[in-house]
C-alpha positions, 0 to 999 in steps of 0.5 A: 188587579186580576191576583187580588181577585183570585185571592177574594174568590179563593177566600170566598170559596174557603169561608164559603167550605168551612161553614158548611158542615154546620149544617151537618152538625145538628144531626151527627152531636146528638148522636155522638153522645154515648147512649150508655153514660147514664144506665149506671145513673140512679134517679137521683143522680139523674137529676143533678146531671140534668141540671148541669146540663141545663146550667151549661145550656143557659150560659150558652144560650147567655153567650149566643145572646151576647155574641150576636149582638156583635158585628157579624156575631151569628156566624161567630155564635153559629162557629163557637158554640152552636155544636155544644147547644146541639151537643148539650140538646142531645145530652140532655135528651138522653138523660130524660130518656134514662129517667123515663126509662127507670121510672123516675119519680118525678120524671126529670124536665123534658127538654125544651125545642130548640 
């Protein structure tokens, strides 16, 4: 019986440690977007990039919603799609900032809050 308890404790500890980086990831994902990625894009290209990012964001929202309907779906959703969702948010913010700096008309849509 002691062997099972020890394995269970290590399993729970491993799960807890694997979930630890999730809390830190929200700040890191936006920081990992290359700030110079869109410097040489014109306004039309920025609008196209924003449209592509919005499309991927919607796909991720749909996938997260579908995953959360299953058993343990919240954990699966966070582990599978959370980092990419935050990365897309960071990329959309970068596109918006570059568009403002270049004074694109009409301005690209602002990034909705998470």
